[in-house]
Backbone as ProteinMPNN parsed JSONL, in Angstrom:
{"seq_chain_A": "MIKVRVPELLKQHGLSAADLMRKANLAYGTALKLSKGRGKGMSFEVLNSLCELFDVEAGEILEYIPSKDK", "coords_chain_A": {"N_chain_A": [[-11.16, 7.609, 43.508], [-13.003, 7.56, 40.515], [-12.145, 7.224, 37.222], [-13.304, 8.199, 34.085], [-12.852, 6.705, 31.072], [-13.699, 7.31, 28.535], [-13.008, 9.527, 26.796], [-10.417, 8.775, 25.864], [-11.011, 6.369, 24.574], [-12.741, 7.249, 22.569], [-10.96, 8.768, 21.048], [-9.156, 6.771, 20.214], [-10.815, 5.336, 18.521], [-11.506, 7.187, 16.67], [-13.795, 8.816, 16.954], [-16.435, 11.212, 17.633], [-18.241, 13.286, 20.055], [-20.803, 13.563, 19.019], [-20.912, 11.312, 17.355], [-20.784, 9.366, 19.328], [-23.207, 9.824, 20.626], [-25.063, 9.085, 18.614], [-24.277, 6.405, 17.875], [-24.207, 4.983, 20.295], [-26.661, 5.458, 21.193], [-27.299, 7.611, 22.998], [-28.329, 10.428, 25.009], [-27.598, 13.75, 23.895], [-26.405, 15.484, 25.803], [-25.454, 13.676, 27.722], [-23.638, 12.194, 26.179], [-21.841, 14.245, 25.537], [-20.81, 14.982, 28.078], [-19.595, 12.537, 28.838], [-17.724, 12.333, 26.777], [-15.941, 14.215, 27.511], [-14.921, 13.21, 29.769], [-16.311, 13.656, 32.075], [-18.868, 13.697, 34.626], [-21.123, 12.37, 37.062], [-21.854, 9.851, 37.447], [-23.166, 6.822, 35.946], [-25.682, 4.902, 34.322], [-26.222, 1.32, 34.308], [-27.207, 0.633, 31.884], [-26.211, 2.612, 30.128], [-23.481, 2.11, 30.484], [-23.37, -0.498, 29.452], [-24.047, 0.044, 26.761], [-21.804, 1.514, 25.998], [-19.782, -0.418, 26.331], [-20.549, -2.226, 24.329], [-20.33, -0.594, 22.038], [-17.565, 0.104, 21.949], [-16.473, -2.375, 22.11], [-15.367, -3.517, 24.488], [-14.5, -4.419, 27.913], [-16.166, -3.487, 30.998], [-14.263, -2.534, 32.816], [-12.442, -1.294, 31.199], [-13.573, 1.022, 30.531], [-14.151, 2.38, 32.85], [-11.973, 3.446, 35.402], [-10.399, 2.789, 38.438], [-8.869, 4.954, 40.652], [-6.829, 5.137, 43.325], [-7.316, 7.15, 46.261], [-5.199, 9.815, 47.293], [-5.298, 10.69, 49.824], [-5.374, 8.801, 51.791]], "CA_chain_A": [[-11.746, 8.34, 42.395], [-13.266, 6.768, 39.313], [-11.849, 7.965, 35.993], [-14.033, 7.765, 32.902], [-11.869, 6.62, 29.993], [-14.371, 7.487, 27.246], [-12.256, 10.374, 25.858], [-9.336, 7.997, 25.255], [-11.618, 5.395, 23.658], [-13.214, 7.993, 21.395], [-9.785, 9.131, 20.245], [-8.646, 5.536, 19.589], [-11.745, 4.901, 17.483], [-11.756, 8.29, 15.742], [-15.192, 9.218, 17.082], [-16.749, 12.471, 18.317], [-19.388, 13.217, 20.969], [-21.995, 13.342, 18.183], [-20.868, 9.897, 16.967], [-21.112, 8.619, 20.539], [-24.646, 9.994, 20.82], [-25.783, 8.289, 17.616], [-23.935, 4.983, 17.854], [-24.529, 4.354, 21.585], [-28.038, 5.859, 21.49], [-27.274, 8.404, 24.225], [-28.719, 11.831, 24.907], [-26.411, 14.529, 23.543], [-25.763, 15.97, 27.029], [-24.722, 12.544, 28.304], [-22.504, 11.914, 25.293], [-20.883, 15.34, 25.666], [-20.136, 14.838, 29.38], [-18.718, 11.374, 28.782], [-16.629, 12.594, 25.841], [-14.986, 15.08, 28.22], [-14.495, 12.511, 30.973], [-17.033, 14.215, 33.216], [-20.089, 13.013, 35.023], [-21.156, 11.916, 38.446], [-22.245, 8.449, 37.441], [-23.867, 6.383, 34.733], [-26.494, 3.705, 34.518], [-25.696, 0.103, 33.697], [-27.637, 0.662, 30.486], [-25.221, 3.424, 29.406], [-22.229, 1.358, 30.524], [-23.524, -1.593, 28.496], [-23.975, 0.623, 25.409], [-20.398, 1.87, 25.751], [-19.048, -1.675, 26.156], [-20.877, -2.752, 23.002], [-19.793, 0.293, 21.004], [-16.1, 0.035, 21.886], [-16.092, -3.788, 22.201], [-14.459, -3.616, 25.633], [-15.077, -4.738, 29.213], [-16.472, -2.301, 31.808], [-13.022, -2.061, 33.424], [-11.698, -0.491, 30.239], [-14.291, 2.288, 30.439], [-14.008, 3.014, 34.156], [-10.713, 3.101, 36.049], [-10.321, 3.208, 39.836], [-7.596, 5.573, 41.037], [-6.876, 5.306, 44.774], [-7.17, 8.505, 46.79], [-3.908, 10.085, 47.905], [-5.555, 11.131, 51.202], [-5.352, 7.659, 52.741]], "C_chain_A": [[-11.929, 7.375, 41.227], [-13.028, 7.659, 38.095], [-12.641, 7.347, 34.849], [-13.073, 7.825, 31.72], [-12.479, 6.791, 28.601], [-13.592, 8.413, 26.314], [-11.134, 9.622, 25.139], [-9.89, 7.005, 24.228], [-12.153, 6.072, 22.398], [-12.05, 8.319, 20.466], [-9.239, 7.906, 19.498], [-9.515, 5.09, 18.416], [-12.088, 6.006, 16.487], [-13.19, 8.789, 15.765], [-15.322, 10.534, 17.849], [-17.899, 12.245, 19.303], [-20.673, 12.952, 20.187], [-22.057, 11.888, 17.714], [-21.282, 9.022, 18.149], [-22.617, 8.658, 20.789], [-25.422, 9.062, 19.879], [-25.533, 6.787, 17.771], [-24.256, 4.264, 19.159], [-25.944, 4.705, 22.033], [-28.144, 6.59, 22.832], [-27.816, 9.796, 23.965], [-27.456, 12.647, 24.646], [-25.675, 15.029, 24.782], [-24.93, 14.89, 27.702], [-23.48, 12.243, 27.484], [-21.43, 12.986, 25.433], [-20.11, 15.238, 26.977], [-19.151, 13.671, 29.36], [-17.515, 11.62, 27.876], [-15.56, 13.49, 26.46], [-14.507, 14.449, 29.514], [-15.168, 13.025, 32.231], [-18.248, 13.375, 33.536], [-19.983, 12.515, 36.44], [-21.545, 10.457, 38.551], [-22.894, 8.103, 36.117], [-24.642, 5.116, 35.058], [-25.788, 2.495, 33.895], [-26.075, 0.048, 32.222], [-26.637, 1.454, 29.632], [-23.894, 2.682, 29.357], [-22.26, 0.204, 29.527], [-23.413, -1.096, 27.059], [-22.537, 0.971, 25.043], [-19.55, 0.623, 25.53], [-19.294, -2.259, 24.767], [-20.257, -1.911, 21.896], [-18.288, 0.114, 20.83], [-15.57, -1.398, 21.918], [-15.03, -4.0, 23.279], [-15.236, -4.076, 26.869], [-15.308, -3.443, 29.985], [-15.216, -1.701, 32.439], [-12.148, -1.246, 32.481], [-12.363, 0.859, 30.015], [-14.13, 3.09, 31.723], [-12.721, 2.528, 34.809], [-10.717, 3.641, 37.476], [-8.92, 3.743, 40.112], [-7.678, 5.827, 42.541], [-6.638, 6.76, 45.189], [-5.813, 8.661, 47.454], [-4.058, 10.477, 49.375], [-5.431, 10.022, 52.216], [-4.045, 7.478, 53.408]], "O_chain_A": [[-11.104, 6.491, 40.995], [-13.639, 8.719, 37.961], [-12.648, 6.129, 34.667], [-12.541, 8.89, 31.407], [-11.845, 6.456, 27.601], [-13.513, 8.117, 25.121], [-10.926, 9.812, 23.941], [-9.317, 6.823, 23.154], [-12.033, 5.536, 21.297], [-12.149, 8.164, 19.249], [-8.904, 7.984, 18.316], [-9.014, 4.535, 17.438], [-12.871, 5.788, 15.563], [-13.744, 9.146, 14.725], [-14.434, 10.915, 18.612], [-18.46, 11.152, 19.375], [-21.534, 12.201, 20.644], [-23.135, 11.295, 17.678], [-22.035, 8.062, 17.99], [-23.224, 7.642, 21.125], [-26.325, 8.344, 20.308], [-26.475, 5.995, 17.796], [-24.546, 3.067, 19.148], [-26.378, 4.306, 23.114], [-28.962, 6.241, 23.684], [-27.77, 10.288, 22.838], [-26.374, 12.29, 25.111], [-24.445, 15.003, 24.815], [-23.833, 15.156, 28.194], [-22.395, 12.057, 28.035], [-20.239, 12.674, 25.447], [-18.888, 15.391, 26.989], [-18.013, 13.802, 29.811], [-16.41, 11.167, 28.173], [-14.419, 13.522, 25.998], [-13.769, 15.074, 30.276], [-14.649, 12.847, 33.334], [-18.602, 12.455, 32.798], [-18.891, 12.27, 36.952], [-21.559, 9.894, 39.645], [-23.141, 8.971, 35.279], [-24.284, 4.364, 35.964], [-24.884, 2.636, 33.071], [-25.346, -0.52, 31.409], [-26.263, 1.016, 28.545], [-23.25, 2.628, 28.309], [-21.274, -0.041, 28.832], [-22.763, -1.732, 26.23], [-22.106, 0.748, 23.912], [-18.695, 0.603, 24.645], [-18.366, -2.728, 24.109], [-19.72, -2.45, 20.929], [-17.794, -0.011, 19.71], [-14.368, -1.62, 21.772], [-13.965, -4.567, 23.036], [-16.467, -4.116, 26.866], [-14.712, -2.415, 29.664], [-15.119, -0.482, 32.579], [-11.212, -0.579, 32.922], [-11.784, 1.741, 29.381], [-13.991, 4.313, 31.695], [-12.413, 1.336, 34.774], [-11.006, 4.817, 37.696], [-7.92, 3.077, 39.844], [-8.493, 6.631, 42.992], [-5.873, 7.49, 44.56], [-5.33, 7.736, 48.106], [-3.064, 10.585, 50.094], [-5.387, 10.298, 53.415], [-3.887, 6.567, 54.221]]}, "name": "protein", "num_of_chains": 1, "seq": "MIKVRVPELLKQHGLSAADLMRKANLAYGTALKLSKGRGKGMSFEVLNSLCELFDVEAGEILEYIPSKDK"}
């Protein structure tokens, strides 16, 4: 499973979904989903915008959590 760590990053930076939309130039629906840690995927363009906004590497935005079914 891939965990989206955007909610934690927003909290650390004191930002809201609306701030994310404006500062990362994202559609509001995308910003809202990411702010709640939801979504089925994202483009490299969105990932790049998030890295620039939070000044982090991609691995700090997305986290791999091994499946317990193995």
